C-alpha positions as a Markdown table, in Angstrom:
| # | Residue | x | y | z |
|---|---|---|---|---|
| 1 | Met | -23.5 | -35.5 | 117.6 |
| 2 | Asn | -23.3 | -35.6 | 114.6 |
| 3 | Phe | -21.6 | -32.9 | 111.7 |
| 4 | Ile | -25.2 | -31.6 | 110.8 |
| 5 | Ala | -26.5 | -30.9 | 114.6 |
| 6 | Ser | -23.7 | -29.4 | 115.4 |
| 7 | Leu | -24.1 | -27.0 | 112.8 |
| 8 | Ser | -27.5 | -26.1 | 113.4 |
| 9 | Asn | -26.2 | -25.7 | 117.1 |
| 10 | Phe | -23.7 | -23.0 | 115.7 |
| 11 | Gly | -26.0 | -21.7 | 113.8 |
| 12 | Tyr | -28.0 | -21.0 | 116.9 |
| 13 | Tyr | -25.0 | -19.4 | 118.4 |
| 14 | Val | -24.6 | -17.5 | 115.5 |
| 15 | Lys | -28.3 | -15.8 | 115.5 |
| 16 | Phe | -28.3 | -14.9 | 118.8 |
| 17 | Gln | -25.1 | -13.6 | 119.1 |
| 18 | Ile | -25.9 | -11.2 | 116.2 |
| 19 | Leu | -29.5 | -10.5 | 117.4 |
| 20 | Met | -27.3 | -9.4 | 121.1 |
| 21 | Ile | -24.9 | -7.4 | 119.1 |
| 22 | Phe | -28.4 | -5.5 | 117.8 |
| 23 | Lys | -30.0 | -4.6 | 121.1 |
| 24 | Ala | -26.9 | -3.4 | 122.1 |
| 25 | Gln | -27.0 | -0.5 | 119.7 |
| 26 | Glu | -30.6 | -0.2 | 120.8 |
| 27 | Glu | -31.6 | 3.3 | 122.6 |
| 28 | Pro | -30.5 | 2.8 | 126.2 |
| 29 | Pro | -34.5 | 2.9 | 128.4 |
| 30 | Leu | -34.8 | 6.2 | 129.5 |
| 31 | Pro | -34.0 | 7.0 | 133.1 |
| 32 | Asp | -37.1 | 6.8 | 135.6 |
| 33 | Val | -35.5 | 10.6 | 137.4 |
| 34 | Tyr | -33.1 | 13.1 | 134.8 |
| 35 | Lys | -30.7 | 14.8 | 137.0 |
| 36 | Cys | -28.6 | 18.1 | 136.4 |
| 37 | Ala | -24.9 | 17.7 | 136.2 |
| 38 | Lys | -24.9 | 21.2 | 137.0 |
| 39 | Cys | -27.3 | 21.7 | 140.2 |
| 40 | Asp | -29.5 | 19.8 | 142.7 |
| 41 | Phe | -32.7 | 19.7 | 140.1 |
| 42 | Gln | -34.2 | 16.2 | 139.7 |
| 43 | His | -37.8 | 15.4 | 137.6 |
| 44 | Arg | -38.9 | 12.5 | 136.4 |
| 45 | Ser | -40.2 | 14.4 | 133.6 |
| 46 | Arg | -38.2 | 15.1 | 130.3 |
| 47 | Glu | -39.8 | 17.7 | 129.2 |
| 48 | Asp | -39.4 | 19.8 | 132.1 |
| 49 | Phe | -35.8 | 18.6 | 132.7 |
| 50 | Gln | -34.9 | 19.6 | 128.8 |
| 51 | Arg | -36.5 | 22.9 | 130.0 |
| 52 | His | -34.3 | 23.1 | 133.3 |
| 53 | Ile | -31.0 | 22.0 | 131.0 |
| 54 | Lys | -31.7 | 25.3 | 129.1 |
| 55 | Ile | -31.0 | 27.8 | 132.1 |
| 56 | His | -27.2 | 26.3 | 132.4 |
| 57 | Leu | -26.5 | 26.3 | 128.2 |
| 58 | Ser | -25.1 | 29.6 | 126.9 |
| 59 | Ala | -22.6 | 30.2 | 123.7 |
| 60 | Asn | -19.3 | 31.2 | 126.2 |
| 61 | Ser | -20.0 | 28.5 | 128.9 |
| 62 | Glu | -17.0 | 26.1 | 129.3 |
| 63 | Asp | -19.3 | 23.1 | 129.9 |
| 64 | Lys | -21.8 | 22.1 | 127.2 |
| 65 | Gln | -24.7 | 19.6 | 128.8 |
| 66 | Cys | -26.8 | 17.1 | 127.0 |
| 67 | Thr | -30.1 | 17.8 | 126.8 |
| 68 | Glu | -31.4 | 14.2 | 126.6 |
| 69 | Cys | -29.3 | 13.2 | 129.8 |
| 70 | Gly | -27.5 | 15.5 | 131.2 |
| 71 | Gln | -24.6 | 14.3 | 131.1 |
| 72 | Ser | -21.7 | 17.4 | 131.0 |
| 73 | Phe | -19.2 | 17.9 | 127.8 |
| 74 | Ala | -16.1 | 20.3 | 128.1 |
| 75 | Ser | -16.3 | 20.8 | 124.4 |
| 76 | Leu | -19.1 | 21.2 | 122.0 |
| 77 | Ser | -17.9 | 18.5 | 119.4 |
| 78 | Ala | -18.1 | 16.0 | 122.3 |
| 79 | Leu | -21.5 | 16.7 | 123.3 |
| 80 | Glu | -22.5 | 16.5 | 119.4 |
| 81 | Lys | -20.4 | 13.4 | 119.0 |
| 82 | His | -22.6 | 12.1 | 122.3 |
| 83 | Leu | -25.7 | 12.8 | 121.4 |
| 84 | Phe | -25.4 | 11.3 | 117.7 |
| 85 | Met | -23.4 | 7.9 | 119.4 |
| 86 | Ser | -26.0 | 8.1 | 122.6 |
| 87 | His | -29.0 | 9.3 | 121.2 |
| 88 | Lys | -29.4 | 8.8 | 118.0 |
| 89 | Val | -29.4 | 12.8 | 117.7 |
| 90 | Asn | -27.7 | 14.6 | 114.2 |
């Protein structure tokens, strides 16, 4: 294999790696069924799930639950970081 051919193969590999990095930063796929981390509630509708999660949320609650995916967090700052990093919500 000559030098130019090896560069073109390297270029393809680098382009592939860059593409994979960008794909990894895209939002994760939405679940088929949303499951509440605090009770047995499950639903296919994101809107119904978000409406349900609100019954568990309160200012004095020790747990904070993500309205996007249902994951629970011990602090509001951890929930906010999760929302930003996982769901791109500010």
